[in-house]
C-alpha positions as CSV (number, residue, x, y, z in Angstrom):
1,X,8.3,112.3,70.6
2,X,10.4,115.4,71.0
3,X,8.0,118.3,70.7
4,X,8.4,122.0,71.3
5,X,4.8,123.1,72.0
6,X,3.4,126.4,72.8
7,X,1.2,126.2,75.8
8,X,-1.5,129.0,76.3
9,X,-2.0,130.6,79.7
10,X,-4.4,133.4,78.9
11,X,-2.2,136.3,79.2
12,X,-0.8,139.3,77.2
13,X,2.9,138.9,76.6
14,X,5.0,141.5,78.3
15,X,5.5,144.7,76.5
16,X,8.3,147.1,77.8
17,X,6.2,150.1,77.7
18,X,3.4,148.5,79.6
19,X,5.8,147.2,82.3
20,X,7.2,150.8,82.6
21,X,3.8,152.3,83.0
22,X,2.9,149.7,85.7
23,X,6.1,150.5,87.5
24,X,5.3,154.2,87.4
25,X,1.8,153.5,88.8
26,X,3.4,151.3,91.5
27,X,5.7,154.1,92.7
28,X,2.9,156.5,93.3
29,X,0.2,154.1,94.6
30,X,-0.8,153.8,98.3
31,X,-0.8,150.5,100.2
32,X,-4.4,149.7,99.2
33,X,-6.2,147.3,96.9
34,X,-5.0,149.3,93.8
35,X,-1.4,148.5,94.8
36,X,-2.2,144.9,95.1
37,X,-3.8,144.9,91.6
38,X,-0.8,146.7,90.2
39,X,1.6,144.2,91.6
40,X,-0.4,141.3,90.4
41,X,-0.5,142.9,86.9
42,X,3.3,143.2,86.8
43,X,3.5,139.6,87.9
44,X,1.3,138.5,85.0
45,X,3.3,140.6,82.5
46,X,6.6,139.0,83.6
47,X,5.7,135.4,84.3
48,X,6.7,134.1,80.8
49,X,9.9,135.9,80.2
50,X,11.1,136.7,83.7
51,X,9.4,134.2,86.1
52,X,11.6,134.8,89.0
53,X,10.8,138.5,89.0
54,X,7.1,137.7,88.5
55,X,7.2,135.6,91.7
56,X,8.8,138.5,93.6
57,X,5.9,140.9,92.6
58,X,3.3,138.2,93.3
59,X,4.7,137.6,96.8
60,X,4.6,141.4,97.3
61,X,1.0,141.5,96.2
62,X,0.2,138.5,98.4
63,X,1.6,140.3,101.5
64,X,-0.3,143.4,101.0
65,X,-3.5,141.6,100.1
66,X,-3.3,139.5,103.2
67,X,-2.9,142.6,105.5
68,X,-6.0,144.1,103.7
69,X,-7.9,140.8,103.8
70,X,-8.4,141.4,100.1
71,X,-9.4,137.9,98.9
72,X,-9.5,138.4,95.2
73,X,-6.1,140.0,95.4
74,X,-4.8,137.0,97.4
75,X,-6.2,134.5,94.9
76,X,-4.8,136.4,91.9
77,X,-1.4,136.5,93.5
78,X,-1.5,132.7,94.2
79,X,-2.5,132.2,90.4
80,X,0.4,134.4,89.2
81,X,2.8,132.4,91.4
82,X,1.4,129.1,90.0
83,X,2.1,130.3,86.4
84,X,5.5,131.5,87.1
85,X,6.5,128.3,89.0
86,X,5.2,126.3,86.0
87,X,7.5,128.2,83.8
88,X,10.4,127.6,86.1
89,X,9.5,123.8,86.0
90,X,8.5,123.8,89.7
91,X,5.3,121.9,89.0
92,X,4.4,120.7,92.5
93,X,4.6,124.3,93.8
94,X,2.6,125.5,90.9
95,X,-0.2,122.9,91.6
96,X,-0.3,124.0,95.2
97,X,-0.6,127.7,94.2
98,X,-3.4,126.7,91.7
99,X,-5.3,124.7,94.4
100,X,-5.1,127.7,96.8
101,X,-6.3,130.1,94.2
102,X,-9.2,127.9,93.2
103,X,-10.4,127.6,96.8
104,X,-10.5,131.3,97.2
105,X,-12.3,131.8,93.8
106,X,-14.9,129.2,94.9
107,X,-15.5,131.1,98.1
108,X,-15.9,134.3,96.1
109,X,-18.3,132.9,93.6
110,X,-22.0,133.9,94.4
111,X,-21.0,136.8,96.6
112,X,-22.7,140.0,95.5
113,X,-21.0,142.8,97.5
114,X,-17.8,144.3,96.2
115,X,-16.9,141.3,94.0
116,X,-16.8,141.3,90.2
117,X,-18.3,138.0,89.4
118,X,-17.2,138.1,85.8
119,X,-13.7,138.6,86.8
120,X,-14.0,135.7,89.3
121,X,-15.2,133.4,86.6
122,X,-12.4,134.5,84.2
123,X,-9.7,133.9,86.8
124,X,-11.3,130.6,87.8
125,X,-11.1,129.5,84.2
126,X,-7.6,130.8,84.0
127,X,-6.7,128.6,87.1
128,X,-8.2,125.4,85.6
129,X,-6.3,126.1,82.4
130,X,-2.9,126.6,84.2
131,X,-3.6,123.5,86.3
132,X,-4.2,121.5,83.2
133,X,-0.9,122.7,81.7
134,X,1.0,121.7,84.8
135,X,-0.6,118.2,84.8
136,X,0.4,117.9,81.1
137,X,4.0,118.8,81.9
138,X,4.0,116.1,84.6
139,X,2.6,113.6,82.0
140,X,-0.7,113.2,83.8
141,X,-3.0,113.4,80.8
142,X,-6.3,112.5,82.4
143,X,-6.0,115.2,85.0
144,X,-4.8,117.7,82.2
145,X,-7.9,117.0,80.1
146,X,-10.2,117.1,83.1
147,X,-9.1,120.6,84.1
148,X,-8.7,122.0,80.6
149,X,-12.3,120.9,79.8
150,X,-13.5,122.7,83.0
151,X,-11.7,125.8,81.9
152,X,-13.3,125.5,78.3
153,X,-16.8,125.1,79.8
154,X,-16.5,128.3,81.8
155,X,-15.2,130.2,78.8
156,X,-17.9,129.0,76.5
157,X,-20.6,130.0,79.0
158,X,-19.1,133.5,79.5
159,X,-18.5,134.0,75.7
160,X,-14.8,134.5,76.3
161,X,-13.4,133.9,72.8
162,X,-9.9,134.7,73.5
163,X,-9.9,132.3,76.5
164,X,-11.7,129.6,74.3
165,X,-8.8,129.8,71.8
166,X,-6.2,129.4,74.5
167,X,-7.8,126.3,76.1
168,X,-8.6,124.8,72.7
169,X,-4.9,125.1,71.9
170,X,-3.9,123.3,75.2
171,X,-6.4,120.5,74.6
172,X,-4.9,120.0,71.2
173,X,-1.5,119.5,73.0
174,X,-2.8,116.7,75.1
175,X,-4.2,114.9,72.1
176,X,-1.0,115.3,70.2
177,X,1.0,113.7,73.0
178,X,-1.5,110.9,72.9
179,X,-0.8,110.7,69.1
180,X,-4.5,111.4,68.4
181,X,-3.8,113.6,65.4
182,X,-7.3,114.1,64.1
183,X,-8.5,115.4,67.6
184,X,-5.4,117.4,68.1
185,X,-5.7,119.1,64.6
186,X,-9.4,119.8,65.2
187,X,-8.7,121.7,68.4
188,X,-5.6,123.6,67.0
189,X,-7.7,124.8,63.9
190,X,-10.5,125.9,66.1
191,X,-8.0,127.9,68.1
192,X,-6.3,129.3,65.0
193,X,-9.7,130.4,63.5
194,X,-10.7,132.3,66.6
195,X,-7.3,133.9,67.0
196,X,-7.2,135.1,63.4
197,X,-10.7,136.5,63.8
198,X,-9.6,138.5,66.9
199,X,-6.3,139.7,65.2
200,X,-4.2,137.8,68.0
201,X,-1.0,137.5,66.0
202,X,1.0,136.1,68.9
203,X,-1.6,133.5,69.6
204,X,-1.9,132.7,65.9
205,X,1.9,132.1,65.7
206,X,1.6,129.6,68.6
207,X,-1.3,127.8,66.8
208,X,0.7,127.6,63.5
209,X,3.6,126.2,65.3
210,X,1.5,123.4,67.0
211,X,-0.3,122.6,63.7
212,X,3.2,122.2,62.2
213,X,4.0,119.7,64.9
214,X,1.0,117.5,64.0
215,X,2.2,117.3,60.4
216,X,5.7,116.8,61.5
217,X,4.7,113.8,63.7
218,X,2.8,112.4,60.6
219,X,6.0,112.7,58.6
220,X,4.5,115.4,56.3
221,X,7.6,117.7,56.6
222,X,6.6,120.1,53.8
223,X,3.3,121.0,55.4
224,X,5.1,121.3,58.8
225,X,7.7,123.7,57.4
226,X,4.9,125.8,55.7
227,X,3.2,126.2,59.1
228,X,6.5,126.9,60.8
229,X,7.3,129.6,58.3
230,X,3.8,131.2,59.0
231,X,4.5,131.1,62.7
232,X,8.0,132.5,62.5
233,X,6.8,135.5,60.4
234,X,4.2,136.4,63.1
235,X,6.7,135.8,65.9
236,X,9.1,138.2,64.3
237,X,6.5,140.8,63.7
238,X,5.5,140.7,67.3
239,X,8.9,140.2,68.9
240,X,7.8,136.9,70.5
241,X,11.0,135.3,71.4
242,X,9.4,132.2,73.0
243,X,7.7,131.2,69.7
244,X,10.9,131.9,67.8
245,X,12.7,129.5,70.0
246,X,10.1,126.8,69.5
247,X,10.3,127.3,65.7
248,X,14.1,127.0,65.7
249,X,14.0,123.8,67.7
250,X,11.2,122.2,65.7
251,X,12.9,123.2,62.4
252,X,16.1,121.6,63.7
253,X,14.2,118.5,64.4
254,X,13.1,118.1,60.8
255,X,16.6,119.0,59.5
256,X,17.9,116.1,61.7
257,X,15.4,113.7,60.1
258,X,16.5,115.0,56.7
259,X,20.3,114.5,57.5
260,X,21.0,118.2,57.4
261,X,23.0,118.1,60.7
262,X,25.0,121.3,60.6
263,X,21.8,123.4,60.0
264,X,19.9,121.5,62.7
265,X,22.6,122.1,65.3
266,X,22.7,125.8,64.5
267,X,18.9,126.0,64.9
268,X,19.0,124.0,68.2
269,X,21.7,126.2,69.7
270,X,19.7,129.4,68.7
271,X,16.7,127.9,70.5
272,X,18.7,126.9,73.6
273,X,20.1,130.5,73.8
274,X,16.6,132.1,73.8
275,X,15.2,129.5,76.2
276,X,17.9,130.2,78.7
277,X,17.4,133.9,78.5
278,X,13.6,133.5,78.9
279,X,13.8,130.8,81.6
280,X,11.6,128.4,79.9
281,X,12.8,125.1,81.5
282,X,10.4,122.7,79.8
283,X,11.3,124.1,76.4
284,X,14.9,123.9,77.3
285,X,14.7,120.3,78.2
286,X,13.0,119.5,74.9
287,X,15.7,121.4,73.0
288,X,18.5,119.5,74.9
289,X,16.8,116.3,73.9
290,X,16.5,117.3,70.2
291,X,20.1,118.3,70.0
292,X,21.2,115.2,71.8
293,X,19.3,113.1,69.3
294,X,20.9,115.1,66.4
295,X,24.4,114.4,67.8
296,X,23.6,110.7,68.3
297,X,22.7,110.4,64.6
298,X,26.1,112.1,63.7
299,X,27.9,109.6,66.0
300,X,29.1,112.5,68.1
301,X,28.2,110.4,71.2
302,X,30.1,112.5,73.9
303,X,28.2,115.6,72.8
304,X,24.9,113.7,72.7
305,X,25.5,112.3,76.3
306,X,26.3,115.8,77.7
307,X,23.0,117.3,76.4
308,X,20.8,114.2,77.2
309,X,22.1,114.0,80.8
310,X,21.4,117.8,81.1
311,X,17.9,117.2,79.9
312,X,17.4,114.3,82.3
313,X,18.7,116.3,85.3
314,X,16.3,119.3,84.6
315,X,13.4,116.9,83.9
316,X,13.9,115.2,87.3
317,X,14.0,118.7,88.9
318,X,10.7,119.5,87.2
319,X,9.1,116.2,88.2
320,X,8.3,115.9,84.5
321,X,7.6,112.3,83.6
322,X,6.9,113.2,80.0
323,X,10.3,114.7,79.4
324,X,12.0,112.0,81.5
325,X,10.4,109.4,79.3
326,X,11.6,111.1,76.2
327,X,15.1,111.5,77.6
328,X,15.4,107.8,78.6
329,X,14.3,106.8,75.1
330,X,17.0,108.8,73.6
331,X,19.6,107.5,76.1
332,X,18.6,104.0,75.2
333,X,19.3,104.7,71.6
334,X,22.6,106.4,72.4
335,X,23.7,103.4,74.6
336,X,22.8,100.9,71.9
337,X,24.7,102.9,69.2
338,X,27.8,102.7,71.4
339,X,27.4,98.9,72.0
340,X,26.7,99.4,75.7
341,X,23.7,97.2,75.8
342,X,23.6,96.6,79.6
343,X,23.2,100.3,80.1
344,X,20.7,100.5,77.2
345,X,18.6,97.9,78.9
346,X,18.6,99.9,82.3
347,X,17.5,103.1,80.4
348,X,14.8,101.2,78.5
349,X,13.4,99.9,81.7
350,X,13.3,103.4,83.1
351,X,11.5,104.5,79.9
352,X,8.9,101.9,80.3
353,X,8.3,102.8,84.0
354,X,7.7,106.5,82.9
355,X,5.5,105.5,80.1
356,X,3.5,103.1,82.2
357,X,3.1,105.7,85.0
358,X,1.7,108.1,82.5
359,X,-0.6,106.0,80.5
360,X,-2.2,102.8,81.8
361,X,-5.7,101.4,81.5
362,X,-7.1,103.5,84.3
363,X,-5.7,106.6,82.7
364,X,-7.1,105.7,79.3
365,X,-10.6,105.3,80.9
366,X,-10.1,108.7,82.6
367,X,-9.1,110.3,79.3
368,X,-12.3,109.2,77.6
369,X,-14.4,110.1,80.6
370,X,-13.1,113.6,80.6
371,X,-14.0,114.1,77.0
372,X,-17.3,112.4,77.3
373,X,-18.2,114.3,80.4
374,X,-17.6,117.6,78.7
375,X,-19.6,116.5,75.6
376,X,-22.3,115.4,77.9
377,X,-22.5,118.6,79.8
378,X,-22.5,120.6,76.6
379,X,-25.4,118.6,75.2
380,X,-27.4,118.1,78.2
381,X,-29.8,120.9,77.6
382,X,-30.5,119.6,74.0
383,X,-31.1,116.1,75.4
384,X,-33.6,117.6,78.0
385,X,-35.5,119.4,75.2
386,X,-35.7,116.2,73.2
387,X,-37.1,114.4,76.2
388,X,-39.8,117.1,76.6
389,X,-40.9,116.5,73.1
390,X,-41.3,112.8,73.9
391,X,-43.4,113.6,77.0
392,X,-46.0,115.5,75.0
393,X,-46.6,112.8,72.3
394,X,-50.3,112.4,71.3
395,X,-52.4,109.6,72.6
396,X,-52.5,108.2,69.0
397,X,-48.8,107.9,69.0
398,X,-48.8,106.2,72.3
399,X,-51.3,103.6,71.0
400,X,-49.1,103.1,68.0
401,X,-46.2,102.4,70.3
402,X,-48.4,99.7,72.2
403,X,-49.1,97.9,68.9
404,X,-45.4,97.6,68.1
405,X,-44.5,96.5,71.7
406,X,-45.4,92.9,70.9
407,X,-43.1,92.8,68.0
408,X,-40.4,94.3,70.3
409,X,-40.8,91.3,72.7
410,X,-39.8,89.0,69.8
411,X,-36.9,91.2,69.1
412,X,-35.9,91.2,72.7
413,X,-35.9,87.4,72.7
414,X,-33.5,87.4,69.8
415,X,-31.3,90.0,71.4
416,X,-31.2,87.9,74.7
417,X,-30.2,84.9,72.8
418,X,-27.3,86.7,71.1
419,X,-26.5,88.4,74.4
420,X,-26.3,85.0,76.1
421,X,-23.8,83.8,73.4
422,X,-22.0,87.2,73.8
423,X,-21.8,86.7,77.6
424,X,-20.4,83.2,77.1
425,X,-17.7,84.6,74.8
426,X,-17.1,87.4,77.3
427,X,-16.5,84.8,80.1
428,X,-14.1,82.8,77.8
429,X,-12.2,86.0,77.1
430,X,-12.1,87.1,80.7
431,X,-10.6,83.6,81.7
432,X,-8.0,83.9,78.9
433,X,-7.1,87.4,80.1
434,X,-6.6,86.1,83.6
435,X,-4.3,83.4,82.3
436,X,-2.4,85.9,80.3
437,X,-2.2,88.2,83.4
438,X,-0.9,85.3,85.6
439,X,1.7,84.4,83.0
440,X,2.8,88.0,82.8
441,X,3.1,88.2,86.5
442,X,5.2,85.1,86.6
443,X,7.4,86.5,83.8
444,X,7.9,89.7,85.7
445,X,8.8,87.8,88.9
446,X,11.3,85.6,86.9
447,X,12.8,88.9,85.5
448,X,13.1,90.5,88.9
449,X,14.7,87.3,90.3
450,X,17.2,87.3,87.4
451,X,18.0,91.0,88.0
452,X,18.4,90.4,91.7
453,X,20.8,87.4,91.1
454,X,22.8,89.5,88.7
455,X,23.1,92.3,91.2
456,X,24.2,89.8,93.9
457,X,26.7,88.2,91.5
458,X,28.1,91.8,90.8
459,X,28.3,92.5,94.5
460,X,30.2,89.2,95.1
461,X,32.6,89.9,92.3
462,X,33.4,93.3,93.8
463,X,34.0,91.7,97.2
464,X,36.3,89.1,95.7
465,X,38.2,91.8,93.7
466,X,38.6,93.9,96.9
467,X,39.9,90.9,98.9
468,X,42.3,89.9,96.0
469,X,43.6,93.5,96.0
470,X,44.3,93.5,99.6
471,X,45.9,90.1,99.4
472,X,48.1,91.1,96.4
473,X,49.0,94.5,97.4
474,X,49.2,94.3,101.1
475,X,49.9,90.7,101.8
476,X,53.4,90.7,100.3
477,X,54.3,93.9,102.2
478,X,53.1,92.5,105.5
479,X,55.2,89.4,104.9
480,X,58.2,91.5,104.3
481,X,57.6,93.4,107.5
482,X,57.2,90.1,109.5
483,X,60.4,88.7,108.0
484,X,62.5,91.9,108.7
485,X,61.0,92.0,112.3
486,X,62.1,88.4,112.9
487,X,65.6,89.2,111.6
488,X,65.8,92.3,113.9
489,X,64.7,90.2,116.9
490,X,67.5,87.6,116.2
491,X,70.2,90.4,115.6
492,X,69.3,91.9,119.0
493,X,69.4,88.5,120.7
494,X,73.0,88.0,119.3
495,X,74.0,91.6,120.2
496,X,74.5,92.6,116.5
497,X,73.0,96.0,117.0
498,X,75.0,97.6,114.2
499,X,73.1,95.5,111.6
500,X,69.6,96.4,113.2
501,X,69.4,100.0,111.7
502,X,69.2,98.8,108.1
503,X,66.4,96.3,108.8
504,X,64.4,98.9,110.8
505,X,64.7,101.3,107.9
506,X,63.2,98.5,105.7
507,X,60.4,97.9,108.1
508,X,59.6,101.6,108.1
509,X,59.7,101.8,104.3
510,X,57.5,98.7,104.0
511,X,55.0,100.1,106.5
512,X,54.6,103.3,104.6
513,X,54.2,101.4,101.4
514,X,51.5,99.2,103.0
515,X,49.6,102.3,104.3
516,X,49.8,104.0,100.8
517,X,48.4,100.8,99.2
518,X,45.6,100.5,101.6
519,X,44.8,104.2,101.3
520,X,44.6,103.7,97.5
521,X,42.2,100.7,97.8
522,X,40.0,102.5,100.1
523,X,40.0,105.6,98.0
524,X,39.1,103.7,94.8
525,X,36.1,102.0,96.3
526,X,34.7,105.1,97.9
527,X,31.6,106.2,95.8
528,X,32.4,109.9,96.5
529,X,35.4,109.5,94.2
530,X,33.5,108.1,91.2
531,X,34.2,110.8,88.8
532,X,37.2,111.6,86.5
533,X,37.4,115.0,88.2
534,X,38.3,113.2,91.5
535,X,40.7,110.9,89.9
536,X,42.5,113.8,88.0
537,X,42.6,115.8,91.2
538,X,44.3,113.0,93.1
539,X,46.8,112.3,90.2
540,X,47.7,116.0,90.0
541,X,48.2,116.1,93.8
542,X,50.3,113.0,93.7
543,X,52.5,114.1,90.7
544,X,53.1,117.7,92.2
545,X,54.1,116.5,95.6
546,X,56.3,113.6,94.4
547,X,58.1,115.9,91.8
548,X,58.7,118.6,94.4
549,X,60.7,116.1,96.5
550,X,63.1,115.5,93.6
551,X,63.2,119.0,92.2
552,X,61.4,117.9,89.0
553,X,59.1,120.3,87.2
554,X,55.6,118.7,86.5
555,X,53.6,119.8,83.3
556,X,49.9,118.8,83.3
557,X,47.8,118.8,80.2
558,X,44.2,117.7,81.0
559,X,41.2,117.6,78.6
560,X,38.5,119.4,80.7
561,X,35.6,117.7,78.9
562,X,36.3,114.4,80.6
563,X,36.1,115.7,84.3
564,X,32.3,115.3,84.4
565,X,32.2,111.5,83.4
566,X,31.7,108.7,85.8
567,X,33.6,105.4,85.3
568,X,32.7,102.3,87.3
569,X,34.8,101.2,90.2
570,X,37.0,98.7,88.3
571,X,37.8,101.3,85.6
572,X,38.4,104.0,88.1
573,X,40.8,101.8,90.2
574,X,42.9,100.3,87.3
575,X,43.1,103.6,85.5
576,X,44.3,105.4,88.6
577,X,46.9,102.9,89.6
578,X,48.4,102.5,86.1
579,X,48.8,106.3,85.9
580,X,50.2,106.5,89.5
581,X,52.8,103.7,88.9
582,X,53.9,105.4,85.7
583,X,54.4,108.8,87.4
584,X,56.1,107.1,90.4
585,X,58.6,105.3,88.1
586,X,59.4,108.5,86.1
587,X,60.1,110.4,89.3
588,X,62.2,107.7,91.0
589,X,64.3,106.3,88.1
590,X,64.4,108.7,85.2
591,X,66.7,111.4,86.6
592,X,64.5,113.9,84.5
593,X,64.2,117.6,84.9
594,X,60.6,117.6,83.5
595,X,57.8,115.2,83.6
596,X,54.7,115.6,81.3
597,X,51.3,114.1,82.2
598,X,48.5,114.5,79.6
599,X,45.0,113.1,79.4
600,X,42.9,113.5,76.3
601,X,39.4,112.4,75.3
602,X,38.2,112.2,71.8
603,X,35.8,110.0,69.8
604,X,35.0,107.7,72.8
605,X,38.7,107.1,73.5
606,X,41.0,108.2,76.4
607,X,44.6,108.7,75.7
608,X,46.7,109.1,78.8
609,X,50.5,109.7,78.8
610,X,53.4,110.1,81.2
611,X,56.6,111.3,79.6
612,X,59.9,112.5,80.9
613,X,63.2,113.9,79.5
614,X,65.4,111.7,81.7
615,X,68.1,109.2,81.0
616,X,65.9,106.6,79.4
617,X,66.8,102.9,79.0
618,X,67.3,100.2,76.4
619,X,63.8,98.7,76.2
620,X,65.2,95.5,74.5
621,X,67.5,94.8,77.6
622,X,65.0,95.9,80.3
623,X,63.6,93.4,82.7
624,X,60.0,93.5,83.9
625,X,59.5,94.1,87.6
626,X,56.4,93.8,89.8
627,X,55.4,97.4,88.9
628,X,55.5,96.9,85.2
629,X,53.7,93.5,85.5
630,X,51.0,95.0,87.5
631,X,50.5,97.8,84.9
632,X,50.1,95.3,82.2
633,X,47.6,93.1,84.3
634,X,45.5,96.2,84.9
635,X,45.6,97.2,81.3
636,X,44.3,93.8,80.4
637,X,41.4,94.2,82.8
638,X,40.6,97.5,81.1
639,X,40.6,95.9,77.6
640,X,43.1,98.7,76.8
641,X,46.6,99.1,75.2
642,X,49.8,100.0,77.0
643,X,52.7,101.2,75.0
644,X,56.2,102.0,76.6
645,X,58.9,103.6,74.6
646,X,62.4,104.6,75.8
647,X,65.8,105.3,74.4
648,X,69.0,106.0,76.3
649,X,69.4,109.8,76.8
650,X,66.0,110.6,75.2
651,X,63.7,109.9,78.1
652,X,60.7,107.4,78.4
653,X,57.0,107.7,77.5
654,X,54.2,105.5,78.9
655,X,51.0,105.7,76.8
656,X,47.5,104.2,77.8
657,X,44.9,104.0,75.2
658,X,41.5,103.0,76.4
659,X,37.9,103.0,74.9
660,X,35.4,104.8,77.2
661,X,31.8,105.9,76.8
662,X,30.4,108.9,78.8
663,X,27.9,106.7,80.7
664,X,30.7,104.6,82.2
665,X,30.9,101.8,79.6
666,X,34.1,100.8,77.9
667,X,35.0,98.8,74.9
668,X,37.9,96.9,73.6
669,X,40.6,98.7,71.7
670,X,41.4,97.0,68.4
């Protein structure tokens, strides 16, 4: 579920003239409580569209209020910081600010001197509302409903209609995420009705957007688009950029469903631009997910991966389980579409973990308890009045009740009989549930053991591969050094010193070669070098330095889009060593004036080429040495294609063609 929802935090959206007037007041104000109130007002005005600036003003207010021991000013500053931090995606900081504010409002409740109790209650309801929104962003639905209902209770008691509309809207969001569409729609319509009566156009725009989302989730796109159009009209009238961004993203989502991909991408990019300007991180993550989903459907997998990984990165920064769950779901679909089923399984497991963390049996009970508790509190006075009526029943009525009591005993007997049978069925079901739970635990343990075995097998394969590389690459060189050393020893014993120099040079060359090979092996298994960016940097350095020694001019053409991708260790090692060998051969044997190294990435395929303008050779007559054999062996390990073309006097080109997915997977080139 990829929703762009409009939360309500009970504030007036920033108007330039109002901000300017507050700044003028601030310039002329003395360091007293009025200055604190002005700073807090500025923070409130800026918290949605400029949250960083809002935090600055809130901190200034907090500093002055603390010096003045002005508790309500301190509490208001904490609440403003909570709201701004929530908009920045800093949910943990926002919760801490909310808790600090609520403690102070509780201390101020009931005080009569110099404290406006109506304001304290209003701010307390605002704090509960903000806290509910933050819990919703974290995917903690029970806590979200608990605090939103607390806010609604205060606002209903004080007759705060605008506040009621805001909180009803947010409760609707929680139910929408739970896919409880009737409850969600009920709360949204209540919010819209109040906002329309109050003439609150910005609020009504948000309600229309969220009502559209309910219809969209039900697949009723025509009704969804009708509500989006109503929302967009009001948003344009009021200059509400945040709502406009939400409408663009949600419209793009429907267009993706309808296969109108070009229109969808345009709307998503318009939304992303606005969301970046306004600093709405939660909305930005949702937009990234939506455009990623659209690119997946278009089979533009590289673009989809970029946006989905940006979404995941920001969702993790926000500690937002909800957005993380949505992102992992889309990554699972993306991996499967590319045939990378192993990675798809890993992402699916992470999706399940997020989902289970947000919604389990305990949470389901808490959700129901929150709603029932609110309904109970609301109806408690009615229930008490009903009980009073029963207490003043006439004596005749009481006598009548006694007459029917005997019949009740018979009814109770029947009820007990059925209850006994029900209890028996309950015990049977409970035993069955225990058996199922036990089987599930055994299944999970077997799955964990399988995963552990696979990881151990993978680690063992890596160790074997490293030892094989050391044996193949270094063993032969060490054997050569040992042989040359023995020959040198014999020459010296026979006083043939003139022959020694050549063998010493061979030992030196072999030693350098061994050091270089060991360096390459160590470099490729170092996890700090796991990106293409590091591979490219090392190849560029190698090519430039080697060409400089021969007076050759290197030309590098690198596709920048590949630098941020992370291949696994075997891909990284084989790719680097193939390219290095091709460059080395071109520099040493071609006699070229120019060497061209290019690396392109398109449609999940890497094309790497090393080309020179040297003397070339007759490919039909060429013999394969160790270097070429190693290149071909590494190409086979990559399931790739290696094509070498050369003509006398026209140079040589080595082309490597390899399938590669952004998440590190690779496929066979056919």
